[in-house]
All heavy atoms as TSV, in Angstrom:
chain	resi	resn	atom	element	x	y	z
A	1	MET	N	N	106.508	94.415	-71.334
A	1	MET	CA	C	107.662	93.680	-70.843
A	1	MET	C	C	107.740	93.887	-69.328
A	1	MET	O	O	107.795	95.011	-68.853
A	1	MET	CB	C	108.922	94.221	-71.537
A	1	MET	CG	C	110.175	93.485	-71.172
A	1	MET	SD	S	111.708	94.083	-71.942
A	1	MET	CE	C	111.406	94.026	-73.666
A	2	ASP	N	N	107.744	92.768	-68.588
A	2	ASP	CA	C	107.838	92.896	-67.138
A	2	ASP	C	C	109.297	93.060	-66.705
A	2	ASP	O	O	110.216	93.049	-67.531
A	2	ASP	CB	C	107.160	91.719	-66.431
A	2	ASP	CG	C	107.893	90.391	-66.609
A	2	ASP	OD1	O	109.053	90.369	-67.066
A	2	ASP	OD2	O	107.292	89.357	-66.278
A	3	THR	N	N	109.519	93.230	-65.431
A	3	THR	CA	C	110.859	93.504	-64.904
A	3	THR	C	C	111.832	92.365	-65.191
A	3	THR	O	O	112.974	92.610	-65.586
A	3	THR	CB	C	110.790	93.778	-63.392
A	3	THR	OG1	O	109.909	94.891	-63.177
A	3	THR	CG2	C	112.153	94.108	-62.834
A	4	ILE	N	N	111.406	91.126	-65.029
A	4	ILE	CA	C	112.282	89.982	-65.292
A	4	ILE	C	C	112.674	89.945	-66.763
A	4	ILE	O	O	113.836	89.715	-67.108
A	4	ILE	CB	C	111.624	88.662	-64.856
A	4	ILE	CG1	C	111.394	88.648	-63.336
A	4	ILE	CG2	C	112.464	87.464	-65.297
A	4	ILE	CD1	C	112.654	88.781	-62.491
A	5	GLU	N	N	111.726	90.194	-67.639
A	5	GLU	CA	C	112.035	90.229	-69.070
A	5	GLU	C	C	113.022	91.345	-69.394
A	5	GLU	O	O	113.918	91.162	-70.218
A	5	GLU	CB	C	110.758	90.404	-69.888
A	5	GLU	CG	C	109.862	89.179	-69.887
A	5	GLU	CD	C	108.507	89.446	-70.514
A	5	GLU	OE1	O	108.017	90.593	-70.463
A	5	GLU	OE2	O	107.940	88.475	-71.055
A	6	LYS	N	N	112.881	92.490	-68.739
A	6	LYS	CA	C	113.822	93.595	-68.939
A	6	LYS	C	C	115.218	93.215	-68.476
A	6	LYS	O	O	116.211	93.544	-69.126
A	6	LYS	CB	C	113.346	94.844	-68.202
A	6	LYS	CG	C	112.152	95.507	-68.839
A	6	LYS	CD	C	111.703	96.705	-68.029
A	6	LYS	CE	C	110.443	97.315	-68.617
A	6	LYS	NZ	N	109.944	98.440	-67.795
A	7	ILE	N	N	115.298	92.524	-67.352
A	7	ILE	CA	C	116.595	92.068	-66.840
A	7	ILE	C	C	117.229	91.098	-67.840
A	7	ILE	O	O	118.421	91.225	-68.173
A	7	ILE	CB	C	116.437	91.422	-65.451
A	7	ILE	CG1	C	116.075	92.485	-64.412
A	7	ILE	CG2	C	117.704	90.662	-65.048
A	7	ILE	CD1	C	115.633	91.920	-63.065
A	8	GLN	N	N	116.453	90.135	-68.324
A	8	GLN	CA	C	116.973	89.166	-69.293
A	8	GLN	C	C	117.391	89.861	-70.587
A	8	GLN	O	O	118.418	89.541	-71.173
A	8	GLN	CB	C	115.928	88.079	-69.565
A	8	GLN	CG	C	115.723	87.176	-68.369
A	8	GLN	CD	C	114.520	86.263	-68.507
A	8	GLN	OE1	O	113.531	86.599	-69.154
A	8	GLN	NE2	N	114.600	85.098	-67.881
A	9	TRP	N	N	116.605	90.813	-71.045
A	9	TRP	CA	C	116.928	91.580	-72.245
A	9	TRP	C	C	118.244	92.321	-72.058
A	9	TRP	O	O	119.107	92.320	-72.938
A	9	TRP	CB	C	115.790	92.567	-72.541
A	9	TRP	CG	C	116.065	93.462	-73.717
A	9	TRP	CD1	C	115.853	93.180	-75.029
A	9	TRP	CD2	C	116.594	94.787	-73.661
A	9	TRP	NE1	N	116.221	94.260	-75.800
A	9	TRP	CE2	C	116.679	95.260	-74.988
A	9	TRP	CE3	C	117.000	95.632	-72.631
A	9	TRP	CZ2	C	117.170	96.522	-75.299
A	9	TRP	CZ3	C	117.482	96.889	-72.950
A	9	TRP	CH2	C	117.559	97.325	-74.266
A	10	TYR	N	N	118.423	92.938	-70.899
A	10	TYR	CA	C	119.642	93.689	-70.599
A	10	TYR	C	C	120.865	92.769	-70.627
A	10	TYR	O	O	121.891	93.094	-71.224
A	10	TYR	CB	C	119.510	94.357	-69.227
A	10	TYR	CG	C	120.646	95.260	-68.859
A	10	TYR	CD1	C	120.645	96.594	-69.237
A	10	TYR	CD2	C	121.723	94.791	-68.119
A	10	TYR	CE1	C	121.692	97.433	-68.894
A	10	TYR	CE2	C	122.770	95.614	-67.762
A	10	TYR	CZ	C	122.748	96.940	-68.157
A	10	TYR	OH	O	123.795	97.766	-67.823
A	11	ILE	N	N	120.746	91.609	-69.997
A	11	ILE	CA	C	121.847	90.647	-69.977
A	11	ILE	C	C	122.168	90.187	-71.396
A	11	ILE	O	O	123.341	90.174	-71.803
A	11	ILE	CB	C	121.514	89.444	-69.074
A	11	ILE	CG1	C	121.449	89.892	-67.608
A	11	ILE	CG2	C	122.525	88.317	-69.260
A	11	ILE	CD1	C	120.824	88.867	-66.671
A	12	ASN	N	N	121.142	89.833	-72.164
A	12	ASN	CA	C	121.351	89.380	-73.544
A	12	ASN	C	C	121.966	90.466	-74.408
A	12	ASN	O	O	122.798	90.183	-75.273
A	12	ASN	CB	C	120.044	88.883	-74.155
A	12	ASN	CG	C	119.556	87.604	-73.526
A	12	ASN	OD1	O	120.332	86.818	-72.998
A	12	ASN	ND2	N	118.257	87.396	-73.565
A	13	ARG	N	N	121.575	91.710	-74.176
A	13	ARG	CA	C	122.074	92.835	-74.971
A	13	ARG	C	C	123.565	93.069	-74.751
A	13	ARG	O	O	124.243	93.582	-75.637
A	13	ARG	CB	C	121.284	94.088	-74.643
A	13	ARG	CG	C	121.578	95.238	-75.551
A	13	ARG	CD	C	120.486	96.287	-75.403
A	13	ARG	NE	N	120.921	97.587	-75.845
A	13	ARG	CZ	C	120.875	98.004	-77.104
A	13	ARG	NH1	N	120.407	97.207	-78.037
A	13	ARG	NH2	N	121.279	99.206	-77.425
A	14	THR	N	N	124.089	92.690	-73.598
A	14	THR	CA	C	125.521	92.875	-73.349
A	14	THR	C	C	126.365	91.944	-74.208
A	14	THR	O	O	127.539	92.218	-74.433
A	14	THR	CB	C	125.896	92.613	-71.875
A	14	THR	OG1	O	125.653	91.258	-71.564
A	14	THR	CG2	C	125.147	93.528	-70.929
A	15	GLY	N	N	125.787	90.825	-74.649
A	15	GLY	CA	C	126.527	89.890	-75.474
A	15	GLY	C	C	127.511	89.034	-74.692
A	15	GLY	O	O	128.364	88.380	-75.268
A	16	VAL	N	N	127.395	89.023	-73.381
A	16	VAL	CA	C	128.301	88.234	-72.558
A	16	VAL	C	C	127.880	86.772	-72.616
A	16	VAL	O	O	126.760	86.431	-72.276
A	16	VAL	CB	C	128.295	88.727	-71.097
A	16	VAL	CG1	C	129.124	87.820	-70.209
A	16	VAL	CG2	C	128.791	90.149	-71.018
A	17	LYS	N	N	128.780	85.954	-73.077
A	17	LYS	CA	C	128.536	84.509	-73.131
A	17	LYS	C	C	129.766	83.821	-72.549
A	17	LYS	O	O	130.885	84.088	-72.958
A	17	LYS	CB	C	128.343	84.034	-74.570
A	17	LYS	CG	C	127.203	84.714	-75.297
A	17	LYS	CD	C	125.883	84.134	-74.896
A	17	LYS	CE	C	124.797	84.766	-75.744
A	17	LYS	NZ	N	123.573	84.920	-75.103
A	18	TYR	N	N	129.549	82.958	-71.580
A	18	TYR	CA	C	130.644	82.195	-71.002
A	18	TYR	C	C	130.543	80.758	-71.470
A	18	TYR	O	O	129.457	80.205	-71.578
A	18	TYR	CB	C	130.600	82.224	-69.471
A	18	TYR	CG	C	130.888	83.578	-68.884
A	18	TYR	CD1	C	129.919	84.263	-68.174
A	18	TYR	CD2	C	132.130	84.163	-69.043
A	18	TYR	CE1	C	130.189	85.509	-67.634
A	18	TYR	CE2	C	132.399	85.404	-68.502
A	18	TYR	CZ	C	131.434	86.077	-67.797
A	18	TYR	OH	O	131.705	87.299	-67.269
A	19	LYS	N	N	131.693	80.169	-71.727
A	19	LYS	CA	C	131.714	78.754	-72.060
A	19	LYS	C	C	131.349	77.964	-70.809
A	19	LYS	O	O	131.540	78.423	-69.688
A	19	LYS	CB	C	133.099	78.351	-72.549
A	19	LYS	CG	C	133.498	79.022	-73.842
A	19	LYS	CD	C	134.901	78.646	-74.234
A	19	LYS	CE	C	135.315	79.429	-75.468
A	19	LYS	NZ	N	136.719	79.263	-75.784
A	20	ILE	N	N	130.857	76.771	-71.009
A	20	ILE	CA	C	130.499	75.910	-69.883
A	20	ILE	C	C	131.751	75.593	-69.074
A	20	ILE	O	O	132.819	75.347	-69.639
A	20	ILE	CB	C	129.823	74.621	-70.386
A	20	ILE	CG1	C	128.476	74.984	-71.025
A	20	ILE	CG2	C	129.641	73.608	-69.268
A	20	ILE	CD1	C	127.769	73.827	-71.676
A	21	ALA	N	N	131.602	75.623	-67.766
A	21	ALA	CA	C	132.665	75.253	-66.818
A	21	ALA	C	C	133.849	76.217	-66.836
A	21	ALA	O	O	134.988	75.805	-66.728
A	21	ALA	CB	C	133.113	73.821	-67.041
A	22	THR	N	N	133.579	77.506	-66.965
A	22	THR	CA	C	134.654	78.484	-66.798
A	22	THR	C	C	134.686	78.899	-65.334
A	22	THR	O	O	133.692	78.734	-64.613
A	22	THR	CB	C	134.440	79.744	-67.667
A	22	THR	OG1	O	133.344	80.493	-67.129
A	22	THR	CG2	C	134.191	79.407	-69.119
A	23	PRO	N	N	135.804	79.454	-64.876
A	23	PRO	CA	C	135.863	79.906	-63.485
A	23	PRO	C	C	135.030	81.168	-63.234
A	23	PRO	O	O	134.949	81.631	-62.114
A	23	PRO	CB	C	137.348	80.169	-63.256
A	23	PRO	CG	C	137.926	80.386	-64.606
A	23	PRO	CD	C	137.081	79.597	-65.560
A	24	TYR	N	N	134.405	81.697	-64.272
A	24	TYR	CA	C	133.644	82.936	-64.143
A	24	TYR	C	C	132.146	82.694	-64.058
A	24	TYR	O	O	131.351	83.623	-64.136
A	24	TYR	CB	C	133.997	83.887	-65.290
A	24	TYR	CG	C	135.484	84.057	-65.387
A	24	TYR	CD1	C	136.206	83.536	-66.437
A	24	TYR	CD2	C	136.179	84.685	-64.357
A	24	TYR	CE1	C	137.579	83.661	-66.498
A	24	TYR	CE2	C	137.550	84.811	-64.402
A	24	TYR	CZ	C	138.250	84.300	-65.473
A	24	TYR	OH	O	139.616	84.417	-65.509
A	25	GLN	N	N	131.752	81.460	-63.900
A	25	GLN	CA	C	130.347	81.115	-63.705
A	25	GLN	C	C	130.128	80.699	-62.260
A	25	GLN	O	O	131.045	80.235	-61.585
A	25	GLN	CB	C	129.958	79.937	-64.593
A	25	GLN	CG	C	129.939	80.251	-66.053
A	25	GLN	CD	C	129.553	79.032	-66.854
A	25	GLN	OE1	O	129.978	77.931	-66.573
A	25	GLN	NE2	N	128.742	79.245	-67.875
A	26	MET	N	N	128.909	80.858	-61.808
A	26	MET	CA	C	128.560	80.396	-60.471
A	26	MET	C	C	128.436	78.877	-60.516
A	26	MET	O	O	127.867	78.322	-61.448
A	26	MET	CB	C	127.227	81.021	-60.044
A	26	MET	CG	C	126.894	80.760	-58.593
A	26	MET	SD	S	125.326	81.519	-58.098
A	26	MET	CE	C	125.627	83.231	-58.416
A	27	ASN	N	N	128.989	78.210	-59.516
A	27	ASN	CA	C	128.878	76.750	-59.501
A	27	ASN	C	C	127.703	76.331	-58.620
A	27	ASN	O	O	127.088	77.148	-57.933
A	27	ASN	CB	C	130.191	76.086	-59.078
A	27	ASN	CG	C	130.580	76.404	-57.659
A	27	ASN	OD1	O	129.757	76.384	-56.747
A	27	ASN	ND2	N	131.855	76.680	-57.449
A	28	LEU	N	N	127.399	75.054	-58.658
A	28	LEU	CA	C	126.229	74.531	-57.956
A	28	LEU	C	C	126.323	74.755	-56.449
A	28	LEU	O	O	125.333	75.129	-55.808
A	28	LEU	CB	C	126.056	73.042	-58.274
A	28	LEU	CG	C	124.728	72.418	-57.915
A	28	LEU	CD1	C	123.575	73.144	-58.585
A	28	LEU	CD2	C	124.719	70.951	-58.330
A	29	GLY	N	N	127.497	74.549	-55.872
A	29	GLY	CA	C	127.675	74.770	-54.437
A	29	GLY	C	C	127.395	76.213	-54.044
A	29	GLY	O	O	126.772	76.485	-53.008
A	30	GLU	N	N	127.849	77.147	-54.874
A	30	GLU	CA	C	127.597	78.566	-54.616
A	30	GLU	C	C	126.104	78.880	-54.730
A	30	GLU	O	O	125.558	79.642	-53.922
A	30	GLU	CB	C	128.408	79.424	-55.590
A	30	GLU	CG	C	129.907	79.302	-55.365
A	30	GLU	CD	C	130.750	79.802	-56.523
A	30	GLU	OE1	O	130.223	79.951	-57.654
A	30	GLU	OE2	O	131.947	80.022	-56.300
A	31	MET	N	N	125.448	78.275	-55.702
A	31	MET	CA	C	124.001	78.490	-55.858
A	31	MET	C	C	123.235	77.979	-54.643
A	31	MET	O	O	122.342	78.653	-54.139
A	31	MET	CB	C	123.490	77.794	-57.120
A	31	MET	CG	C	123.850	78.495	-58.386
A	31	MET	SD	S	123.050	77.664	-59.775
A	31	MET	CE	C	124.381	77.660	-60.936
A	32	PHE	N	N	123.608	76.789	-54.170
A	32	PHE	CA	C	122.934	76.234	-52.995
A	32	PHE	C	C	123.196	77.094	-51.757
A	32	PHE	O	O	122.295	77.301	-50.937
A	32	PHE	CB	C	123.347	74.788	-52.745
A	32	PHE	CG	C	122.691	73.796	-53.659
A	32	PHE	CD1	C	123.434	72.800	-54.266
A	32	PHE	CD2	C	121.337	73.850	-53.934
A	32	PHE	CE1	C	122.838	71.877	-55.111
A	32	PHE	CE2	C	120.719	72.938	-54.779
A	32	PHE	CZ	C	121.476	71.941	-55.370
A	33	ALA	N	N	124.415	77.590	-51.611
A	33	ALA	CA	C	124.738	78.450	-50.467
A	33	ALA	C	C	123.906	79.733	-50.503
A	33	ALA	O	O	123.379	80.177	-49.471
A	33	ALA	CB	C	126.230	78.770	-50.444
A	34	LEU	N	N	123.762	80.325	-51.683
A	34	LEU	CA	C	122.941	81.528	-51.811
A	34	LEU	C	C	121.466	81.214	-51.567
A	34	LEU	O	O	120.754	82.008	-50.936
A	34	LEU	CB	C	123.138	82.170	-53.183
A	34	LEU	CG	C	124.468	82.897	-53.365
A	34	LEU	CD1	C	124.722	83.194	-54.833
A	34	LEU	CD2	C	124.506	84.184	-52.538
A	35	ALA	N	N	121.005	80.066	-52.049
A	35	ALA	CA	C	119.615	79.676	-51.806
A	35	ALA	C	C	119.369	79.483	-50.315
A	35	ALA	O	O	118.324	79.892	-49.788
A	35	ALA	CB	C	119.285	78.392	-52.567
A	36	HIS	N	N	120.329	78.902	-49.619
A	36	HIS	CA	C	120.205	78.729	-48.169
A	36	HIS	C	C	120.159	80.093	-47.476
A	36	HIS	O	O	119.316	80.322	-46.603
A	36	HIS	CB	C	121.380	77.896	-47.636
A	36	HIS	CG	C	121.340	77.721	-46.154
A	36	HIS	ND1	N	120.448	76.861	-45.540
A	36	HIS	CD2	C	122.062	78.302	-45.167
A	36	HIS	CE1	C	120.631	76.926	-44.224
A	36	HIS	NE2	N	121.605	77.793	-43.985
A	37	LEU	N	N	121.050	80.999	-47.876
A	37	LEU	CA	C	121.051	82.341	-47.302
A	37	LEU	C	C	119.727	83.052	-47.576
A	37	LEU	O	O	119.206	83.761	-46.718
A	37	LEU	CB	C	122.213	83.171	-47.858
A	37	LEU	CG	C	122.296	84.627	-47.411
A	37	LEU	CD1	C	122.417	84.738	-45.893
A	37	LEU	CD2	C	123.453	85.332	-48.097
A	38	ALA	N	N	119.159	82.834	-48.767
A	38	ALA	CA	C	117.888	83.470	-49.123
A	38	ALA	C	C	116.770	83.052	-48.185
A	38	ALA	O	O	115.830	83.813	-47.958
A	38	ALA	CB	C	117.521	83.147	-50.571
A	39	GLY	N	N	116.877	81.844	-47.610
A	39	GLY	CA	C	115.885	81.403	-46.634
A	39	GLY	C	C	115.928	82.226	-45.365
A	39	GLY	O	O	114.932	82.339	-44.654
A	40	GLU	N	N	117.079	82.834	-45.084
A	40	GLU	CA	C	117.245	83.659	-43.890
A	40	GLU	C	C	117.183	85.154	-44.200
A	40	GLU	O	O	116.703	85.943	-43.392
A	40	GLU	CB	C	118.598	83.346	-43.241
A	40	GLU	CG	C	118.774	81.893	-42.855
A	40	GLU	CD	C	120.227	81.545	-42.551
A	40	GLU	OE1	O	121.052	82.456	-42.439
A	40	GLU	OE2	O	120.522	80.343	-42.442
A	41	ASP	N	N	117.726	85.534	-45.367
A	41	ASP	CA	C	117.867	86.952	-45.716
A	41	ASP	C	C	117.805	87.088	-47.236
A	41	ASP	O	O	118.836	87.092	-47.906
A	41	ASP	CB	C	119.207	87.474	-45.169
A	41	ASP	CG	C	119.471	88.936	-45.477
A	41	ASP	OD1	O	118.554	89.642	-45.948
A	41	ASP	OD2	O	120.620	89.381	-45.246
A	42	VAL	N	N	116.609	87.216	-47.765
A	42	VAL	CA	C	116.419	87.244	-49.216
A	42	VAL	C	C	117.170	88.404	-49.850
A	42	VAL	O	O	117.920	88.211	-50.811
A	42	VAL	CB	C	114.917	87.311	-49.589
A	42	VAL	CG1	C	114.736	87.500	-51.082
A	42	VAL	CG2	C	114.201	86.055	-49.126
A	43	THR	N	N	116.969	89.604	-49.350
A	43	THR	CA	C	117.626	90.758	-49.973
A	43	THR	C	C	119.137	90.683	-49.818
A	43	THR	O	O	119.873	91.069	-50.724
A	43	THR	CB	C	117.096	92.092	-49.420
A	43	THR	OG1	O	117.255	92.106	-47.999
A	43	THR	CG2	C	115.644	92.295	-49.774
A	44	GLY	N	N	119.607	90.179	-48.694
A	44	GLY	CA	C	121.051	90.013	-48.505
A	44	GLY	C	C	121.625	89.027	-49.508
A	44	GLY	O	O	122.708	89.245	-50.055
A	45	ALA	N	N	120.911	87.939	-49.775
A	45	ALA	CA	C	121.363	86.942	-50.744
A	45	ALA	C	C	121.384	87.532	-52.153
A	45	ALA	O	O	122.322	87.282	-52.915
A	45	ALA	CB	C	120.462	85.710	-50.699
A	46	ILE	N	N	120.373	88.321	-52.491
A	46	ILE	CA	C	120.331	88.955	-53.813
A	46	ILE	C	C	121.497	89.924	-53.963
A	46	ILE	O	O	122.194	89.920	-54.990
A	46	ILE	CB	C	118.983	89.658	-54.048
A	46	ILE	CG1	C	117.869	88.621	-54.165
A	46	ILE	CG2	C	119.031	90.562	-55.285
A	46	ILE	CD1	C	116.473	89.195	-54.118
A	47	CYS	N	N	121.727	90.746	-52.959
A	47	CYS	CA	C	122.829	91.711	-53.021
A	47	CYS	C	C	124.179	91.006	-53.101
A	47	CYS	O	O	125.057	91.416	-53.868
A	47	CYS	CB	C	122.790	92.648	-51.813
A	47	CYS	SG	S	121.393	93.791	-51.842
A	48	LEU	N	N	124.341	89.940	-52.322
A	48	LEU	CA	C	125.583	89.185	-52.354
A	48	LEU	C	C	125.789	88.547	-53.733
A	48	LEU	O	O	126.893	88.592	-54.291
A	48	LEU	CB	C	125.581	88.108	-51.270
A	48	LEU	CG	C	126.845	87.255	-51.159
A	48	LEU	CD1	C	128.071	88.116	-50.859
A	48	LEU	CD2	C	126.666	86.199	-50.080
A	49	ALA	N	N	124.745	87.980	-54.304
A	49	ALA	CA	C	124.839	87.368	-55.631
A	49	ALA	C	C	125.196	88.422	-56.679
A	49	ALA	O	O	126.018	88.174	-57.568
A	49	ALA	CB	C	123.532	86.677	-56.005
A	50	PHE	N	N	124.616	89.602	-56.573
A	50	PHE	CA	C	124.915	90.677	-57.514
A	50	PHE	C	C	126.380	91.097	-57.390
A	50	PHE	O	O	127.092	91.204	-58.398
A	50	PHE	CB	C	123.991	91.874	-57.242
A	50	PHE	CG	C	124.189	93.001	-58.208
A	50	PHE	CD1	C	123.594	92.971	-59.459
A	50	PHE	CD2	C	124.965	94.100	-57.865
A	50	PHE	CE1	C	123.778	94.020	-60.354
A	50	PHE	CE2	C	125.150	95.139	-58.752
A	50	PHE	CZ	C	124.556	95.100	-60.003
A	51	ASP	N	N	126.847	91.316	-56.165
A	51	ASP	CA	C	128.249	91.700	-55.956
A	51	ASP	C	C	129.197	90.608	-56.437
A	51	ASP	O	O	130.236	90.888	-57.041
A	51	ASP	CB	C	128.511	92.003	-54.481
A	51	ASP	CG	C	127.863	93.292	-54.011
A	51	ASP	OD1	O	127.451	94.113	-54.866
A	51	ASP	OD2	O	127.767	93.478	-52.785
A	52	TYR	N	N	128.842	89.359	-56.186
A	52	TYR	CA	C	129.668	88.239	-56.618
A	52	TYR	C	C	129.722	88.180	-58.145
A	52	TYR	O	O	130.787	87.981	-58.737
A	52	TYR	CB	C	129.109	86.936	-56.039
A	52	TYR	CG	C	129.987	85.732	-56.241
A	52	TYR	CD1	C	131.326	85.737	-55.870
A	52	TYR	CD2	C	129.471	84.574	-56.794
A	52	TYR	CE1	C	132.123	84.616	-56.043
A	52	TYR	CE2	C	130.260	83.449	-56.968
A	52	TYR	CZ	C	131.581	83.480	-56.595
A	52	TYR	OH	O	132.364	82.361	-56.776
A	53	GLY	N	N	128.589	88.385	-58.789
A	53	GLY	CA	C	128.549	88.407	-60.248
A	53	GLY	C	C	129.400	89.526	-60.826
A	53	GLY	O	O	130.101	89.337	-61.822
A	54	ARG	N	N	129.350	90.686	-60.195
A	54	ARG	CA	C	130.186	91.800	-60.655
A	54	ARG	C	C	131.659	91.464	-60.504
A	54	ARG	O	O	132.471	91.751	-61.388
A	54	ARG	CB	C	129.863	93.070	-59.871
A	54	ARG	CG	C	128.520	93.668	-60.250
A	54	ARG	CD	C	128.261	94.947	-59.516
A	54	ARG	NE	N	129.227	95.947	-59.966
A	54	ARG	CZ	C	129.331	97.159	-59.444
A	54	ARG	NH1	N	128.540	97.522	-58.458
A	54	ARG	NH2	N	130.209	98.011	-59.897
A	55	ALA	N	N	132.025	90.852	-59.380
A	55	ALA	CA	C	133.418	90.462	-59.159
A	55	ALA	C	C	133.858	89.412	-60.173
A	55	ALA	O	O	134.963	89.488	-60.726
A	55	ALA	CB	C	133.598	89.941	-57.731
A	56	LYS	N	N	133.000	88.429	-60.445
A	56	LYS	CA	C	133.317	87.405	-61.444
A	56	LYS	C	C	133.491	88.051	-62.822
A	56	LYS	O	O	134.409	87.708	-63.565
A	56	LYS	CB	C	132.209	86.353	-61.514
A	56	LYS	CG	C	132.134	85.421	-60.335
A	56	LYS	CD	C	133.054	84.260	-60.530
A	56	LYS	CE	C	132.750	83.146	-59.546
A	56	LYS	NZ	N	133.559	81.970	-59.824
A	57	GLY	N	N	132.623	88.981	-63.163
A	57	GLY	CA	C	132.721	89.678	-64.448
A	57	GLY	C	C	133.990	90.495	-64.560
A	57	GLY	O	O	134.641	90.523	-65.608
A	58	GLU	N	N	134.373	91.159	-63.474
A	58	GLU	CA	C	135.606	91.953	-63.466
A	58	GLU	C	C	136.817	91.051	-63.674
A	58	GLU	O	O	137.713	91.364	-64.455
A	58	GLU	CB	C	135.724	92.705	-62.144
A	58	GLU	CG	C	136.993	93.507	-62.005
A	58	GLU	CD	C	137.134	94.653	-62.990
A	58	GLU	OE1	O	136.108	95.189	-63.447
A	58	GLU	OE2	O	138.288	95.026	-63.296
A	59	ARG	N	N	136.844	89.927	-62.986
A	59	ARG	CA	C	137.969	88.998	-63.151
A	59	ARG	C	C	138.002	88.422	-64.562
A	59	ARG	O	O	139.074	88.236	-65.136
A	59	ARG	CB	C	137.906	87.892	-62.120
A	59	ARG	CG	C	138.292	88.411	-60.757
A	59	ARG	CD	C	138.383	87.274	-59.774
A	59	ARG	NE	N	138.890	87.794	-58.530
A	59	ARG	CZ	C	139.905	87.256	-57.866
A	59	ARG	NH1	N	140.520	86.195	-58.325
A	59	ARG	NH2	N	140.306	87.788	-56.732
A	60	SER	N	N	136.844	88.159	-65.137
A	60	SER	CA	C	136.779	87.677	-66.505
A	60	SER	C	C	137.350	88.724	-67.465
A	60	SER	O	O	138.123	88.397	-68.368
A	60	SER	CB	C	135.334	87.344	-66.878
A	60	SER	OG	O	135.239	86.990	-68.235
A	61	ALA	N	N	136.972	89.975	-67.266
A	61	ALA	CA	C	137.472	91.057	-68.124
A	61	ALA	C	C	138.979	91.213	-67.976
A	61	ALA	O	O	139.692	91.410	-68.969
A	61	ALA	CB	C	136.763	92.363	-67.778
A	62	ARG	N	N	139.483	91.124	-66.762
A	62	ARG	CA	C	140.932	91.218	-66.545
A	62	ARG	C	C	141.663	90.081	-67.236
A	62	ARG	O	O	142.712	90.287	-67.851
A	62	ARG	CB	C	141.249	91.192	-65.052
A	62	ARG	CG	C	140.862	92.452	-64.330
A	62	ARG	CD	C	141.191	92.323	-62.858
A	62	ARG	NE	N	140.622	93.412	-62.094
A	62	ARG	CZ	C	140.678	93.498	-60.779
A	62	ARG	NH1	N	141.284	92.547	-60.069
A	62	ARG	NH2	N	140.134	94.516	-60.151
A	63	ALA	N	N	141.130	88.859	-67.136
A	63	ALA	CA	C	141.759	87.706	-67.777
A	63	ALA	C	C	141.762	87.869	-69.294
A	63	ALA	O	O	142.754	87.546	-69.958
A	63	ALA	CB	C	141.044	86.421	-67.382
A	64	ALA	N	N	140.667	88.379	-69.848
A	64	ALA	CA	C	140.584	88.586	-71.292
A	64	ALA	C	C	141.586	89.640	-71.739
A	64	ALA	O	O	142.246	89.477	-72.774
A	64	ALA	CB	C	139.165	88.991	-71.695
A	65	ALA	N	N	141.719	90.714	-70.967
A	65	ALA	CA	C	142.680	91.769	-71.305
A	65	ALA	C	C	144.111	91.237	-71.234
A	65	ALA	O	O	144.950	91.550	-72.088
A	65	ALA	CB	C	142.503	92.963	-70.370
A	66	LYS	N	N	144.384	90.428	-70.234
A	66	LYS	CA	C	145.724	89.843	-70.078
A	66	LYS	C	C	146.028	88.915	-71.259
A	66	LYS	O	O	147.131	88.950	-71.822
A	66	LYS	CB	C	145.801	89.068	-68.765
A	66	LYS	CG	C	147.171	88.546	-68.445
A	66	LYS	CD	C	147.173	87.874	-67.073
A	66	LYS	CE	C	148.544	87.355	-66.703
A	66	LYS	NZ	N	148.544	86.721	-65.377
A	67	ALA	N	N	145.064	88.094	-71.653
A	67	ALA	CA	C	145.251	87.193	-72.786
A	67	ALA	C	C	145.479	87.982	-74.077
A	67	ALA	O	O	146.310	87.610	-74.898
A	67	ALA	CB	C	144.048	86.264	-72.938
A	68	GLU	N	N	144.776	89.085	-74.212
A	68	GLU	CA	C	144.942	89.923	-75.401
A	68	GLU	C	C	146.331	90.553	-75.443
A	68	GLU	O	O	146.963	90.612	-76.494
A	68	GLU	CB	C	143.869	91.002	-75.441
A	68	GLU	CG	C	143.857	91.801	-76.720
A	68	GLU	CD	C	142.734	92.813	-76.772
A	68	GLU	OE1	O	141.635	92.489	-76.326
A	68	GLU	OE2	O	142.986	93.926	-77.277
A	69	ARG	N	N	146.799	91.014	-74.285
A	69	ARG	CA	C	148.159	91.596	-74.220
A	69	ARG	C	C	149.215	90.548	-74.579
A	69	ARG	O	O	150.168	90.837	-75.286
A	69	ARG	CB	C	148.446	92.170	-72.828
A	69	ARG	CG	C	147.750	93.492	-72.558
A	69	ARG	CD	C	148.270	94.166	-71.302
A	69	ARG	NE	N	148.171	93.348	-70.108
A	69	ARG	CZ	C	147.113	93.276	-69.290
A	69	ARG	NH1	N	146.039	93.986	-69.574
A	69	ARG	NH2	N	147.121	92.519	-68.226
A	70	ARG	N	N	149.022	89.328	-74.068
A	70	ARG	CA	C	149.975	88.245	-74.388
A	70	ARG	C	C	149.953	87.908	-75.869
A	70	ARG	O	O	150.995	87.612	-76.459
A	70	ARG	CB	C	149.654	87.000	-73.573
A	70	ARG	CG	C	150.345	86.991	-72.223
A	70	ARG	CD	C	150.170	85.657	-71.562
A	70	ARG	NE	N	148.981	85.788	-70.725
A	70	ARG	CZ	C	148.263	84.813	-70.240
A	70	ARG	NH1	N	148.576	83.579	-70.506
A	70	ARG	NH2	N	147.208	85.040	-69.505
A	71	ALA	N	N	148.779	87.940	-76.465
A	71	ALA	CA	C	148.655	87.601	-77.889
A	71	ALA	C	C	149.348	88.659	-78.753
A	71	ALA	O	O	149.880	88.333	-79.816
A	71	ALA	CB	C	147.184	87.480	-78.262
A	72	ARG	N	N	149.346	89.901	-78.311
A	72	ARG	CA	C	149.982	90.982	-79.079
A	72	ARG	C	C	151.485	90.993	-78.900
A	72	ARG	O	O	152.192	91.550	-79.730
A	72	ARG	CB	C	149.422	92.329	-78.673
A	72	ARG	CG	C	148.074	92.598	-79.289
A	72	ARG	CD	C	147.681	94.026	-79.096
A	72	ARG	NE	N	146.610	94.054	-78.095
A	72	ARG	CZ	C	146.366	95.058	-77.280
A	72	ARG	NH1	N	147.106	96.128	-77.297
A	72	ARG	NH2	N	145.380	94.996	-76.434
A	73	ALA	N	N	151.972	90.425	-77.802
A	73	ALA	CA	C	153.419	90.485	-77.498
A	73	ALA	C	C	154.224	89.500	-78.309
A	73	ALA	O	O	153.853	88.684	-78.997
A	73	ALA	CB	C	153.647	90.214	-76.017
C-alpha cells in the first residue's frame, strides 16, 4: 500500500461522509484558489488545505453536537 492509498484508507476508516452541497465541503472556487496557490507555493497550499479541512471538520462536529442537544431538549 503506497502513501496515497494509506491516506485514502485512513479517511475511509473514519466513516466521515458529507452529503452533497453541505457547508462543510470544499467548493469549486476554493479548490481553484488552492490550485492557483500551489503553482506558487505547493507546500503552503497543502498546509492551508489541511488546516482548512480541519476547521471545516471542527465546525461540522460542532453543528452535529448542537443539533443533537436540540433534539434531546
